[in-house]
N, C-alpha and C positions, 0 to 999 in steps of 0.2 A: 590435480588442480590446486595450485597455490597462488593466492592473490594477496594484495595489500590494498589498503585504502586509497593509495595513489595509483592503482591499476584502473585508471579512469575509463569509463564507457560512454559512448555517445547516447544521448537521451532521445529515443525515437528518431523521427525524421528531422533532427536538428544537428547542429554542429556543437552543441553544448556538452561538455565533458563533466561527468559526475562520478563520484565514488561508487563502488559496487555494493556498499551498505550505506543507507541513509540514516542519519541520527534523528530519531523522533523526539521532538521537544514537548510532547504532551505530558512528559514527566517533569517539566520545569514548573515548579510551583506545587503547592499542596492544597489548593482550594477544592479539589475534588475528593479530598479525604485520603489520598495517597500521592506519592510523588516525591520530589527532591526540593529541599529548601534552597535558597539562593546560593549558598556556598557550595553545597553538594552539586547543584546543577552546573555551577561554574567548572567544577572538576570534570564533569561529564563532557562539557563543551571542550575544555582544554585538552583532555585525553584524546578525544576524537580528532580534533584539528591537528594536534602534534603528530598523530600517526599518518597524516596526509589526507584526512577526510575533508570533503568540501560541500557535501550535500545534506542540508538540514531542513527538516520538515516540521511545520507548525500549522496553526489555523487561528482565525480571528477569535474563536471561542474557547480554545484550549485553556484549561485552568482559569477560566473567567478573564482571559486577557493577560495573565501573568506570563504565560509561555512566550508570547510575542515580546512583551516588555523586557523580560530577562534576556531573551535571545538578542534583541536589539542592543542591549547594554554590553553583552559579551562580544558581539561582532563588531563593535566600533573600530577596533584597531586593525582588523583585517577584512573589512567588508568586501572589498573588491575581489578577494580570492575565494569567496564563498558563494555557493548557490543556495539562496534562501527561497524555500517554497512555502507558500501559505494558501489559505482557502477562503472562499466566501460562500454565503447563502445561509449560514446557521446563526448569524449575529442578529438576535431579536431583542427588541425593547418592549416592555409591557405597554399595552395600549396603542402600539404603532403597528398596524397590519402590514406595512411596507418595509419594515426593518429587516425582514428575512425573506428568503426565497431566491430564485434565480434571475429575477428581472433586473433591468438596467438601474433602477433607483437603488436597490439593495446592493448591486454590484459596485457602483461608484462609491456609495457610503461606506461599504465594508473595506474597500481598497484604501480609501482615505484614512480610515481608522487604523488599518494595518500599517500604513506608511508612518503614521505618528507613533504607533507602539513599537515598531521595529526601528524607529529613528533612522530611516533611510529614504532616499529619493526615488528608489525603484524596487520592485519585486522581481526577482529572477524568474520565478515560475508560479503562476496563479492557477489553482484548481477551482472549478465549480465543485463544491463539497458534497452536496446531496441533491439528487434530481427531484424537482417539485411537481412534475406531471402537469404543469400549468403554463409556464412561460414558453412562448414560441421560440423555436431554436434560432431563428433569424435574429431575434432580439438579443439572445445570449451572445451569439457569435459576433454581431456587429458591435455590441458593447465591449466585448473582449478586444476586438480589433481596434476600436477607438483608444482603449487604454494602451495598447501596444504602440499605436501611432503617436500618442502623447508622451511615450517614454516612461510611463509609470509602471508598466509591466513589460517584461522582455519576451516571455513565452507563456502560452496558455495550455491548460490541461483539464482533465475531468476525472471525477471519482464517483463511485456509487451510483451508477446510471445503467440503464439497459443497453445491451450491445447494439440493438438496432437503431436506437437514438444516436449513439455515439458515431456509428458508421454513417448515418444520415447527415450528422453535423459535419463530419469530415468531408463528405462529398460536396456539401453546400459551400463550405469554406474554400475548397479548391475551385469550384465554379465561379464564386464571387471574387476570388482573389483576396480573401480575408486571411488573417493569421490562422494557420492550421493548429489543431491539437497535437501536442508532441508527447504526452504521457497519459497513462490510464492508471489510476490507483484503485485497487480492488483488494478485498480480503482474499488471501491465498496462502495456503499452507498444506501440510500433509493431511490435515483433518478436513479442511474446507477447500475442495478441489472443483467445485461446480463451474468455476471460471474457465475450466478446460473445454467446456461445451461450446461456448460462443465468444465470450469476452476475450480470451487470450488469442484464439485464432483471428478474431476481428482486429485486435491490436496489431498482430503481425502483418496482416494484409493492409491495414490503413496507416502503418508507420507510427504507432504509438508505443513508447517504451512502457513496459509494465512495472509498476512500483507497488509491490504488495504491502498492505498493512496487516498487522497482527500475524506475522510470519511464524510465531510460536503459539498461535491459537489462544491468545490471552494467558499464556504461561502454562497451558496444559501440556505442551510438548517438552517442557523442561523436566517433566516427571515428578513435579512436586505434589501432585494430587494423587491420592490412592483411591481404591475402590470404596473405602469407608465414606468417602465424600458423597457417593451416590445416595447414601441413606442418611446423610447428615441433616440435622434439623434446619428448617428454613430461617432460623434466626440470623444466619450469615447474610441473608439477602438484604438485611436492613442495617448492617453495621458500617456501611459506607466504605468498605475496603475494595481493593481491586479483586480480591478473592470472591467477594460477594457478587460482584458484577459477572464474573466468570460462571459462578454457580447459577445465578438467576438467568443468565443467557442460554442455558441449556447445553453448553459445550461439554460438560462432564457426563458422558454416556458410556455404556459398556463398549460400544463400537469404537469410540474414540480412545478409551483407555487401552483397548487391544492394540491400536496403532502405536500408542505410547510404549507398550511392551516391546514392540519390534524396534522402535527407536532406541530404547534402553539397551537392547541386545547388541545392536550395531555399535552403539557408543562404547559399550564394554569391550567389544572386539577391537575397536580402533584406539582405545585409551583416551576417548573424548567424552564430553558431557552430552546429555541428550539435547540440550539447547543448541550446541554446536552442530549436531547431526541434523536437527530440524531445519536450521538456517541454511546449512550447506546443501541440503536437498533442494531447497527453493532456489538457491544460487545456480544449481546445475541446469535449470531450465533456460535454454538459450533465448527465450522470449522475455525473461525477467531481466530488468536493468539493475534495480537496487531495492531489496527489501528494506522496510523501515523498521529499525530496531528501537524498542522503547525501554531501555535500561533505566533503572531508578538509582542505582549505585555504581561507582566506578568499578567495583568487582564484577557486577553483572555485565557492564560494558566490555570489560576485558575478556570475560568469558565469551560474549557474543562475537567479538572480533576474532576469536580463535576459529570461528567457522570458515574464515577465509583460507585456512590451511588444511581443511579436511579434504581427503581424497578417498572416494569409495571404490571398492572392487565392483566389477560388473554384477556379481552375485548379490552383494549388499544393496546396491542400487535397485536391483530387481525386487528384492524383498521389501524394501521401503515402498516402491511403486505399487506392488501388489497389496500391501497392507492398507493403503489409503485409496485404492482404486475406486472409481465410481462408474456407474453406467452413463454413457454419454447421451443415451436416449435418441429419439427420432429427430432429425433424419440420419444422425451420425452413425448409429449402430447399423441401420439398414444399408447405408452407403458403404460401410466397411465389411458387410457380409458378402458371401459368395455371389448372391444374386446382384447386389449392388456393384460389385467389381466386374461382374459379367456385363452389366449394362455399360459401364464406362469403357470396357474393352471392345464393346460392340459385337460380342460373340454369343449373346443370349438369343436363343431362338424363340420368337414370339409368334404364336399361331394367329393367322389373320382372322378378323371378325367375319362371321358368316351372316 
């Protein structure tokens, strides 16, 4: 498998063509304690676009708004050739209970703010950012459809939501003739594979392109954390760095570092970096459209782009799959068992009730 950023893929059930790796703009700005200053962020943008990349991901709240503002400035000269994706529902103002959430008021206010910050007339792809367990799905879908009809948004999508709610929304959109969801953004990587239970099969069935965030598990799959980190003092949790977020999030465990060991072994065999192997594994999933890469420096971005050229042997791919494998749980394990397969074949003998 050898790809380039201009090996464009269709996004879900749409005709929209996007690069196989999306550039994450959450690193544009340093307001979160890590990230890239404006000049460095510009280098990231230019490098990605010059290689043929067209799919850039941000959100209304990334780096307190700097991400959208910087992206809007960088994209002025070639706006029409780019697919800009942003998100709504996490933009909150103190004292205003309606400033965040999934409802229509928050949706329209967030989109208007994003249009101003991105300095554009339209958003190519709008995600619902985080499910709020409160807003009726019809309200969300109708609000999204209204924005599409107004031309302020071209395509709609969803992230961080239960699979059953997403499938329900897609069915309602189809029945009502509203704009369908075309993409699903989830955390997915060699360490976090629970999306394989329901989210990814649902996306396949419902026509949503899967766009994984954190494809390197917050940097853990780059191999930069050792086992000494497991016993490191908790002071890192308060230092405001990306490392502290990873540690505080509980991603550094013995199980996960064992997965990293296999990634390192395969990387050594291929003459690649662990980051390239981790990204390339995600790209091999036919249900994945474009992982979102969150490089902070041009050197990191260059390394990430090398994942497009990685090709595994069948044995290497099997080792990686086995290292991060999870139990699918009920009903998936039962349906895949001999008993389940016998039921589906119709050859299971069932004794009649007496």
